[in-house]
C-alpha positions as CSV (number, residue, x, y, z in Angstrom):
1,X,1.0,69.6,58.5
2,X,-2.0,68.1,59.7
3,X,-3.6,67.9,63.2
4,X,-1.8,66.4,65.5
5,X,-3.1,62.8,65.8
6,X,-5.1,62.8,62.7
7,X,-2.0,60.5,61.1
8,X,-2.4,57.7,63.6
9,X,-6.1,57.9,63.8
10,X,-6.4,57.5,59.9
11,X,-3.9,54.4,60.3
12,X,-6.5,53.2,62.9
13,X,-9.3,53.8,60.6
14,X,-7.5,52.1,58.0
15,X,-7.3,48.9,59.7
16,X,-10.7,48.6,61.0
17,X,-11.8,49.2,56.8
18,X,-9.4,46.3,56.4
19,X,-6.3,47.7,55.2
20,X,-3.7,45.7,56.8
21,X,-0.8,48.5,55.8
22,X,-0.4,52.1,55.8
23,X,1.7,54.6,55.1
24,X,2.5,58.1,54.0
25,X,4.8,59.5,51.1
26,X,5.4,62.8,49.2
27,X,3.9,63.3,45.8
28,X,7.1,64.8,44.6
29,X,8.9,64.0,41.4
30,X,11.2,61.3,42.0
31,X,13.7,61.3,39.2
32,X,14.9,57.9,39.5
33,X,11.4,56.8,39.5
34,X,11.0,58.3,36.2
35,X,14.2,56.9,34.9
36,X,13.0,53.2,35.7
37,X,9.9,53.8,34.1
38,X,11.3,55.6,31.1
39,X,13.5,52.4,30.5
40,X,10.9,50.1,31.1
41,X,8.9,51.8,28.2
42,X,11.8,52.5,26.0
43,X,12.6,48.7,25.9
44,X,9.6,48.0,25.1
45,X,8.9,45.8,27.8
46,X,5.5,47.0,27.8
47,X,4.1,45.2,25.2
48,X,0.5,46.2,23.9
49,X,-0.4,47.8,27.4
50,X,-0.3,51.3,25.3
51,X,-2.0,53.3,28.0
52,X,1.6,53.0,29.8
53,X,3.0,55.1,27.3
54,X,0.2,57.5,26.8
55,X,0.2,58.6,30.1
56,X,3.9,58.0,31.1
57,X,4.0,62.1,32.3
58,X,1.3,61.3,35.3
59,X,2.4,58.1,36.3
60,X,6.0,59.2,36.6
61,X,5.2,61.4,39.5
62,X,1.4,61.9,41.6
63,X,2.3,65.5,40.9
64,X,2.2,64.7,37.5
65,X,-1.4,63.6,37.6
66,X,-2.6,66.0,40.0
67,X,-0.3,69.0,40.8
68,X,-2.3,70.1,43.7
69,X,-1.4,66.7,45.8
70,X,0.5,67.5,48.7
71,X,1.0,63.7,50.3
72,X,0.3,60.4,49.3
73,X,-1.6,57.6,51.3
74,X,-0.1,54.1,50.6
75,X,-2.6,51.3,51.4
76,X,-2.3,47.6,51.5
77,X,-5.1,44.9,51.7
78,X,-4.0,41.4,52.3
79,X,-5.2,38.4,50.3
80,X,-3.0,35.7,52.0
81,X,-4.1,32.6,50.6
82,X,-4.7,29.6,52.1
83,X,-2.9,27.3,50.6
84,X,0.2,26.6,48.3
85,X,-0.3,28.6,45.3
86,X,1.7,26.0,43.5
87,X,0.3,22.9,44.6
88,X,-1.7,22.4,41.5
89,X,1.2,22.4,39.0
90,X,1.4,18.5,39.1
91,X,-2.0,18.2,38.6
92,X,-2.7,18.9,34.9
93,X,-6.0,18.1,34.4
94,X,-6.9,21.4,36.8
95,X,-6.7,24.9,35.8
96,X,-4.5,27.5,37.9
97,X,-5.6,30.9,38.7
98,X,-3.7,33.5,40.5
99,X,-4.5,33.9,43.6
100,X,-5.9,37.1,43.7
101,X,-8.4,36.3,41.4
102,X,-10.0,33.3,42.8
103,X,-12.2,35.9,45.4
104,X,-14.2,39.1,44.4
105,X,-13.1,41.7,42.1
106,X,-10.3,43.5,44.0
107,X,-11.2,46.7,42.4
108,X,-14.3,46.6,44.1
109,X,-13.5,45.4,47.5
110,X,-10.6,48.0,47.6
111,X,-12.0,51.2,46.2
112,X,-14.9,50.8,48.5
113,X,-12.7,50.7,51.7
114,X,-10.6,53.7,50.5
115,X,-13.7,55.6,49.4
116,X,-15.1,54.9,52.8
117,X,-11.7,56.3,54.5
118,X,-11.5,59.1,52.0
119,X,-15.5,60.2,53.6
120,X,-13.9,59.6,57.2
121,X,-10.6,62.2,56.5
122,X,-13.1,64.8,54.6
123,X,-15.4,65.2,57.8
124,X,-12.3,65.7,59.6
125,X,-10.7,68.3,57.4
126,X,-13.6,69.6,55.1
127,X,-11.6,72.1,53.0
128,X,-8.9,69.0,52.4
129,X,-9.2,67.6,48.5
130,X,-8.3,64.1,47.6
131,X,-8.4,61.3,45.3
132,X,-8.6,57.7,45.2
133,X,-6.7,55.2,42.9
134,X,-7.1,51.6,42.7
135,X,-5.3,49.9,39.6
136,X,-7.3,52.2,37.5
137,X,-5.5,55.1,37.0
138,X,-1.3,56.1,36.1
139,X,-0.3,55.5,39.6
140,X,2.8,53.6,40.1
141,X,1.5,52.3,43.5
142,X,4.4,49.8,44.0
143,X,6.9,52.3,43.9
144,X,5.1,54.6,46.3
145,X,4.5,51.8,48.6
146,X,8.0,51.8,49.1
147,X,8.4,55.4,49.8
148,X,5.9,55.0,52.3
149,X,7.2,52.4,54.2
150,X,4.5,49.6,53.7
151,X,7.1,47.1,51.9
152,X,9.7,47.3,49.0
153,X,10.3,46.2,45.3
154,X,11.3,42.9,45.6
155,X,13.6,41.7,42.7
156,X,10.3,40.2,41.0
157,X,9.1,44.2,41.1
158,X,6.2,43.8,43.2
159,X,5.7,44.6,46.9
160,X,7.0,42.6,49.6
161,X,6.1,43.2,53.2
162,X,7.6,41.5,56.4
163,X,4.3,40.7,58.2
164,X,2.3,40.1,55.0
165,X,4.6,39.0,52.6
166,X,4.0,39.2,48.3
167,X,0.0,39.4,49.5
168,X,-1.3,42.8,49.4
169,X,-3.4,44.8,46.7
170,X,-2.3,48.5,46.8
171,X,-4.5,51.7,46.9
172,X,-3.7,55.1,46.9
173,X,-5.1,58.7,48.3
174,X,-3.8,61.7,47.2
175,X,-4.5,64.4,49.5
176,X,-4.1,68.5,49.5
177,X,-3.3,67.8,53.7
178,X,0.7,67.9,54.7
179,X,0.8,64.2,56.1
180,X,4.5,63.6,57.8
181,X,6.4,61.3,55.6
182,X,7.3,57.7,56.6
183,X,10.6,56.7,56.0
184,X,11.3,54.3,53.0
185,X,11.2,50.6,53.3
186,X,14.7,49.7,52.7
187,X,15.6,46.6,50.3
188,X,15.3,43.1,52.0
189,X,16.0,40.5,49.1
190,X,19.5,40.5,50.1
191,X,21.0,37.6,48.0
192,X,17.5,35.7,47.6
193,X,17.0,35.1,44.1
194,X,14.5,32.4,44.6
195,X,11.6,34.4,42.1
196,X,14.1,35.0,39.5
197,X,14.3,31.5,39.3
198,X,11.0,30.5,39.5
199,X,9.7,32.1,36.4
200,X,8.8,29.7,33.9
201,X,9.4,32.1,30.8
202,X,12.4,34.0,32.3
203,X,10.8,37.6,32.5
204,X,13.3,39.1,34.4
205,X,16.0,40.7,31.9
206,X,17.9,41.4,35.5
207,X,16.9,41.4,39.2
208,X,14.3,44.4,39.6
209,X,13.4,44.6,36.1
210,X,10.6,42.7,34.3
211,X,9.8,42.2,30.7
212,X,6.2,42.0,30.7
213,X,6.0,40.5,27.3
214,X,7.5,37.2,28.6
215,X,5.1,37.2,31.8
216,X,2.9,34.9,32.0
217,X,0.3,37.1,33.7
218,X,0.7,39.4,31.1
219,X,0.4,36.6,28.2
220,X,-2.9,35.1,29.7
221,X,-4.7,38.6,30.6
222,X,-3.3,41.5,29.0
223,X,-2.2,39.9,25.6
224,X,-4.3,39.7,22.7
225,X,-4.9,37.0,19.6
226,X,-2.4,34.0,19.8
227,X,0.0,33.3,22.6
228,X,3.2,33.2,20.9
229,X,4.4,29.4,20.6
230,X,7.8,29.7,22.0
231,X,5.5,30.1,25.7
232,X,2.6,28.1,25.1
233,X,4.4,24.8,26.7
234,X,5.5,26.9,29.6
235,X,2.2,28.0,30.4
236,X,1.7,24.8,31.9
237,X,-1.9,24.4,33.6
238,X,-1.9,28.1,34.5
239,X,-4.6,29.7,32.7
240,X,-5.2,33.3,34.8
241,X,-2.0,34.8,35.7
242,X,1.1,33.5,37.7
243,X,1.6,33.4,40.9
244,X,5.2,31.5,41.1
245,X,7.6,34.4,41.7
246,X,5.3,35.4,44.6
247,X,4.7,31.8,46.0
248,X,8.6,31.7,46.3
249,X,9.8,34.5,48.5
250,X,10.9,33.4,52.0
251,X,8.8,36.1,52.9
252,X,5.4,34.6,53.2
253,X,6.4,32.6,56.0
254,X,5.2,35.8,58.0
255,X,1.6,36.0,56.1
256,X,-1.5,35.4,57.9
257,X,-4.7,34.7,56.0
258,X,-5.8,36.0,59.3
259,X,-5.0,39.7,58.0
260,X,-6.8,38.9,54.5
261,X,-9.9,41.5,53.9
262,X,-13.1,39.2,54.7
263,X,-14.4,39.5,51.2
264,X,-11.5,38.5,49.3
265,X,-11.6,34.6,50.5
266,X,-11.4,32.8,47.6
267,X,-14.5,31.0,46.0
268,X,-14.3,27.2,46.5
269,X,-14.6,26.5,42.9
270,X,-11.7,28.5,41.9
271,X,-9.4,26.9,44.1
272,X,-9.1,23.6,42.3
273,X,-11.2,24.2,39.1
274,X,-11.2,21.5,36.6
275,X,-9.8,22.3,32.9
276,X,-12.9,20.4,31.4
277,X,-15.8,22.5,32.6
278,X,-14.2,25.8,31.5
279,X,-13.6,24.7,28.1
280,X,-17.4,24.0,27.6
281,X,-18.1,27.6,28.3
282,X,-19.7,30.1,25.6
283,X,-19.9,33.6,26.2
284,X,-23.0,33.7,28.3
285,X,-22.2,30.5,30.9
286,X,-18.7,32.6,30.9
287,X,-20.2,36.0,32.3
288,X,-22.3,34.0,34.5
289,X,-19.9,31.7,36.1
290,X,-17.2,35.2,36.8
291,X,-20.1,37.6,37.9
292,X,-18.2,39.9,40.4
293,X,-14.9,38.2,39.5
294,X,-12.1,40.1,37.8
295,X,-11.4,37.1,35.3
296,X,-14.3,38.5,34.2
297,X,-12.6,41.2,32.1
298,X,-10.5,39.3,29.8
299,X,-13.8,37.8,28.1
300,X,-14.6,34.4,27.2
301,X,-12.5,34.2,23.8
302,X,-9.4,35.1,25.8
303,X,-10.0,32.6,28.7
304,X,-10.9,29.8,27.0
305,X,-8.4,30.2,24.6
306,X,-5.6,30.4,27.9
307,X,-7.7,26.8,28.9
308,X,-7.0,25.2,25.5
309,X,-2.7,26.1,25.8
310,X,-3.6,24.5,29.4
311,X,-5.4,21.6,27.8
312,X,-2.3,21.4,25.1
313,X,0.1,20.8,28.0
314,X,-2.0,18.5,30.3
315,X,-1.5,14.9,28.1
316,X,-5.0,14.2,29.2
317,X,-6.6,12.4,26.3
318,X,-9.9,12.8,28.2
319,X,-9.7,16.5,27.2
320,X,-8.7,15.7,23.6
321,X,-13.4,15.6,22.5
322,X,-13.6,19.4,24.3
323,X,-10.6,20.5,22.6
324,X,-11.8,19.0,19.1
325,X,-15.3,21.0,19.7
326,X,-13.1,24.4,19.3
327,X,-11.3,23.6,16.4
328,X,-14.2,25.5,14.4
329,X,-14.6,28.3,16.8
330,X,-16.0,31.6,15.6
331,X,-12.8,33.5,17.4
332,X,-9.5,32.8,15.5
333,X,-7.5,32.8,18.3
334,X,-9.4,30.1,20.1
335,X,-9.4,28.1,17.0
336,X,-5.5,28.6,17.0
337,X,-5.0,27.3,20.4
338,X,-7.6,24.4,19.7
339,X,-5.3,23.3,17.1
340,X,-2.1,23.7,18.7
341,X,-3.7,21.9,21.8
342,X,-5.1,18.6,19.5
343,X,-1.9,18.3,17.8
344,X,0.1,18.2,21.2
345,X,-2.6,15.8,22.4
346,X,-1.8,13.5,19.5
């Protein structure tokens, strides 16, 4: 095992770097975890995210990705919102952007902190090796987070913390050091089904199961081409992601913005943005406006497509000129969305 005091000191350093949660678990294969992944993929619930299927062996366990790993350090960084994420639900001319995407790209913020923590650890254990991950490799951060005791996977399949609610970005460090594993976090959902009832598209076939093909976050971010018509009205004014199942979780009453990383504060212009301004983006203005934002990765066409569905759902005649202007857009999905929105507004 590692030197006495190193594990505690590492958690203290993680807190200094902006992490709100830190825990340790084993990298060994977990048959139950692997079965859940196999069932998810076998049902096709990953949709067009083929990368989940092609690297399922590495995803199933940390040692499947890196056989030399002896411990996993699971970390969570708070992005607790200042306001109710559901507040814009009744304001159709505004665009709803998921809380996590209203600030700087979390990949950059979390990875920078992970690398700083890794350097700190290597300075103290120079013979050890490690790898850092934040949502860019076949790593099952949520079940690993539960195994490491920093929260539990709720009925919406996301990690929930008693201290930070549903608002944690997750990262992981795989290490060749033998840390003492923490106890797995018990499930605290009880009989609550608020997240299940809140989903606009019935994306949960059962508690603790998600069908990404019906999830608004998947449809607005990962799905390419036109969104199936059966989901378009349910999108409402959501143009990037969806917070509904997270926002209604009762454990969020304990979440405190005081624990939010300073670099994850929301940009004011993304908290209550006007749909009209977004409908006028060309590729250059989109890239400039969303520089440093995770939204930039979906590109102008997919983003404007989403905004057109929101415009069609708005019932606002003031948005019709912007919709009509996109009927002949070079991108087929944008043109299709504009046609649907124009018909809705008529």
